[in-house]
C-alpha positions in Angstrom: -45.8 3.7 32.0 -44.5 0.2 31.1 -41.2 -0.8 32.3 -40.2 -1.0 28.4 -40.9 2.5 27.8 -39.5 3.8 31.4 -36.0 2.0 30.4 -36.0 3.1 26.9 -36.4 6.9 28.1 -33.6 6.5 31.0 -31.4 4.8 28.6 -31.9 8.0 26.0 -31.2 10.4 28.8 -28.3 8.9 29.7 -26.9 9.2 26.5 -27.9 12.8 26.0 -26.3 13.8 29.3 -23.1 11.8 28.6 -20.2 14.3 28.4 -18.6 12.4 24.9 -21.6 12.0 23.3 -23.3 15.3 24.1 -23.2 17.8 20.9 -21.7 15.0 18.8 -23.3 15.3 15.0 -26.0 12.6 14.8 -29.1 11.3 13.1 -32.1 10.5 15.4 -34.3 7.5 13.8 -37.2 5.4 15.2 -35.8 3.8 18.3 -31.9 4.5 16.8 -29.3 7.2 17.1 -26.4 7.3 14.6 -23.5 9.3 15.7 -20.9 10.9 13.0 -17.1 10.7 13.0 -16.3 12.1 10.0 -16.8 9.3 7.1 -17.4 6.7 10.1 -20.3 6.0 11.8 -21.7 4.5 15.2 -25.6 3.3 15.5 -27.4 3.1 19.0 -30.2 0.7 18.5 -33.4 -0.4 21.0 -35.9 -2.8 20.3 -38.2 -5.2 22.0 -36.7 -8.3 23.0 -38.9 -11.1 25.0 -41.5 -11.0 27.4 -40.3 -13.0 30.5 -42.9 -12.6 33.5 -45.3 -10.7 31.8 -42.4 -7.8 31.3 -41.2 -6.6 27.8 -37.7 -6.6 27.9 -35.5 -4.7 26.0 -32.3 -5.5 23.9 -29.8 -2.3 23.2 -27.1 -2.6 20.8 -23.7 -0.4 19.6 -22.8 -1.0 16.3 -19.6 0.3 14.6 -18.5 -0.7 10.8 -15.0 -0.5 9.9 -14.6 -2.8 7.2 -16.4 -4.6 4.1 -15.5 -7.3 2.1 -16.3 -11.2 1.6 -16.9 -13.8 4.4 -13.8 -14.4 6.6 -11.1 -16.8 5.0 -7.9 -17.6 6.7 -6.3 -14.4 7.0 -9.4 -12.7 8.1 -9.7 -15.1 10.8 -6.6 -13.9 12.0 -7.4 -10.2 12.0 -10.5 -10.9 13.9 -8.8 -12.9 16.5 -5.6 -10.4 17.1 -8.5 -7.7 17.3 -10.6 -9.4 19.6 -7.6 -9.9 21.6 -7.5 -6.4 23.0 -11.0 -5.2 22.6 -12.3 -4.4 26.0 -16.2 -4.6 25.4 -17.0 -5.1 21.6 -16.0 -8.3 19.7 -15.3 -7.5 15.7 -17.7 -9.7 14.0 -18.8 -10.6 10.2 -22.4 -9.8 9.2 -23.0 -11.9 6.0 -26.4 -10.0 5.0 -24.7 -6.8 4.6 -20.9 -7.8 4.0 -19.9 -5.8 7.0 -17.3 -6.3 9.6 -18.2 -4.6 12.7 -18.0 -3.9 16.3 -21.0 -4.9 18.2 -22.2 -4.9 21.9 -25.5 -6.1 22.7 -27.0 -5.7 26.1 -30.5 -7.0 27.6 -32.3 -4.6 29.6 -34.2 -6.1 32.4 -35.8 -4.9 36.0 -32.6 -6.3 37.5 -30.1 -4.6 35.5 -31.8 -1.3 34.7 -29.9 0.8 37.0 -26.2 -0.7 36.1 -27.0 -0.4 32.5 -28.2 3.3 32.8 -24.7 4.3 34.0 -22.7 1.8 31.8 -24.6 2.4 28.3 -22.5 5.6 27.2 -19.4 4.1 28.7 -19.9 1.0 26.8 -20.5 3.2 23.5 -17.1 5.3 24.5 -14.8 2.1 24.7 -16.4 1.1 21.6 -15.0 4.0 19.7 -12.0 4.0 21.1 -11.6 0.5 20.1 -12.6 1.5 16.7 -9.9 4.2 16.5 -6.9 1.6 17.8 -8.0 -1.1 15.1 -7.6 1.6 12.4 -4.3 3.0 13.8 -2.8 -0.2 13.5 -3.5 -0.8 9.6 -3.3 -4.3 9.6 -6.2 -5.5 7.9 -5.9 -7.9 4.9 -6.3 -6.8 1.2 -9.8 -8.3 1.0 -11.1 -5.8 3.2 -11.9 -2.6 2.3 -12.1 0.3 5.4 -15.5 2.0 5.8 -13.6 5.4 6.3 -11.5 7.0 8.5 -11.8 9.4 11.7 -12.2 13.2 11.1 -9.3 15.0 12.8 -12.1 16.6 15.5 -13.0 13.2 16.5 -9.3 12.0 16.7 -8.3 15.1 18.9 -11.3 14.1 21.4 -10.5 10.7 21.5 -6.5 11.3 22.0 -7.5 13.5 25.0 -9.8 10.6 26.4 -7.0 8.0 26.5 -4.9 10.3 28.5 -7.8 10.9 31.0 -8.5 7.1 31.1 -4.7 6.2 31.9 -4.8 9.1 34.6 -7.7 7.7 35.9 -6.3 4.2 36.5 -2.8 5.3 38.0 -3.9 5.6 41.1 -2.5 2.7 43.7 -6.0 0.9 44.2 -9.1 0.3 42.3 -12.6 1.5 43.0 -13.5 -2.5 42.9 -11.3 -3.6 45.5 -12.5 -5.3 48.8 -16.0 -5.8 49.7 -17.5 -5.1 46.6 -15.5 -7.7 44.4 -16.1 -10.2 47.5 -19.8 -9.7 47.2 -19.7 -10.4 43.5 -19.6 -13.7 44.0 -22.6 -13.8 46.5 -24.3 -16.9 45.8 -21.7 -18.8 43.8 -19.6 -19.5 47.0 -19.3 -23.3 45.6 -17.8 -22.3 42.7 -14.5 -20.9 44.5 -11.4 -22.6 43.0 -9.2 -20.6 45.6 -10.4 -19.9 49.1 -11.3 -15.9 49.5 -9.3 -13.6 51.1 -10.1 -10.7 53.4 -8.5 -8.3 51.4 -9.7 -9.9 48.4 -8.7 -8.2 44.6 -9.3 -11.3 42.5 -11.5 -14.5 42.6 -11.5 -17.7 40.7 -14.5 -19.7 40.2 -15.3 -23.0 37.9 -18.6 -23.0 35.9 -19.9 -25.8 33.9 -19.2 -26.1 30.3 -19.9 -29.4 28.2 -18.4 -32.2 29.7 -15.5 -30.4 31.7 -15.7 -26.7 33.4 -14.6 -23.4 32.5 -12.5 -21.3 34.6 -13.1 -17.7 35.5 -10.9 -15.1 36.9 -12.2 -11.6 37.9 -9.3 -9.6 39.0 -9.9 -5.8 40.4 -6.0 -4.8 40.1 -5.5 -5.3 36.3 -3.6 -2.8 34.4 -4.1 -2.4 30.6 -0.9 -0.8 29.0 -3.8 1.1 27.0 -6.6 2.3 29.3 -5.0 2.0 32.6 -6.0 0.2 35.9 -9.6 -1.1 35.9 -11.9 -4.2 36.7 -11.0 -7.7 34.2 -12.9 -10.6 33.9 -11.9 -13.6 31.8 -13.2 -17.2 31.2 -11.2 -20.0 29.4 -12.9 -22.7 27.8 -10.6 -26.1 27.0 -11.5 -27.4 23.5 -10.2 -30.4 21.3 -9.8 -28.7 18.4 -6.4 -27.4 16.9 -5.7 -23.8 16.7 -7.0 -23.1 13.0 -10.6 -24.7 14.4 -10.4 -22.9 17.5 -9.8 -19.4 15.4 -13.2 -20.2 13.1 -14.7 -21.4 16.3 -13.9 -18.5 18.0 -15.3 -16.1 15.1 -18.2 -17.9 14.9 -19.5 -17.8 18.5 -18.9 -14.0 18.7 -21.2 -13.5 15.7 -23.6 -16.0 17.2 -23.6 -14.2 20.5 -26.2 -11.7 19.1 -29.0 -14.1 18.4 -32.2 -13.3 19.8 -32.1 -16.7 22.1 -29.0 -15.9 23.7 -29.4 -14.5 27.4 -25.7 -13.7 28.4 -25.0 -9.9 27.7 -22.5 -9.7 25.0 -19.6 -7.6 27.0 -16.2 -8.5 25.9 -14.9 -10.8 23.2 -13.8 -14.6 22.5 -10.4 -15.1 21.0 -8.7 -18.5 20.2 -5.4 -19.9 21.6 -3.9 -23.2 21.1 -5.8 -25.3 23.8 -9.1 -23.2 23.7 -10.8 -20.0 23.6 -11.0 -17.5 26.1 -13.3 -14.5 26.5 -12.2 -11.1 27.9 -13.8 -8.3 29.1 -11.9 -5.2 30.9 -13.6 -1.6 32.1 -11.2 1.0 33.2 -11.3 2.8 36.5 -12.9 6.1 35.2 -15.9 4.2 34.2 -16.8 2.4 37.6 -20.1 1.5 37.6 -22.2 0.1 40.7 -22.9 -3.9 40.6 -20.6 -4.2 37.6 -18.5 -6.9 39.4 -21.5 -9.0 40.3 -22.8 -8.7 36.9 -19.7 -9.7 35.4 -19.7 -13.0 37.2 -23.2 -13.8 36.4 -22.7 -13.0 33.6 -19.5 -15.3 33.0 -21.9 -18.2 34.2 -24.3 -17.8 31.5 -21.7 -17.5 28.9 -20.2 -20.8 30.1 -23.3 -22.7 30.5 -24.9 -21.4 27.1 -21.7 -22.0 25.3 -21.5 -25.9 26.3 -24.9 -26.5 25.2 
């Protein structure tokens, strides 16, 4: 069995065994699955990506269309930025070929990250559905966008129950990502420490190359999200020379182009604009603990910084 077929089978089984997705109304297609939430639907896609060292790698994505309309303008840039400021793993992006505004998560499966992604894949899908629910609850979309639909009552009830469970799981005084696991996340990156690590390390700050300056990366194992409870938080800040309007356009553009085939970093989290630059954020709640995730977030931030600077 080739690596790609082995990985695809393992990922499919992880979804089938997921408590949230098991039994949910769905339609199976060739290398894809469409999950139903009333009038709304979420798609899971697998396709061959590229060959490295003779191994056919896979690209796996979660898509959740929420609106359709024309290309982003000033009001929709503001909407995208507001949403991507709190979206834990999936940016809301505009796809010009379909005219859809959709949440997207894309990961690239290789032999080094397969075990992590088998564990994390269903959780990323769940976080995307929760984000869709929160976006639609806010009812802040501009009149230029039309909703793709709304959740049905059964899906809303299941999601509300899940939100309570996530907060309860994040309510303990400690985090599963604290201490040695988090410290080991920076293995091989010691030269990039901006602050000396401590014996009881719960956060670390690194500096990665970015254009003619550096990006600022923070990994925090004690961050508390008012919506999802305690978990692991990663952010990378990129200083820019543009004004706030320029940064809004840049954040929307970079979020969209992150899904190009030649991008190597995994597209976890979202970029959003600030007055002096761009900030990229990822948050995974304690209930979705995954082995080696802290190390993955460190290496992914390095790739994000170096690719964004090219």
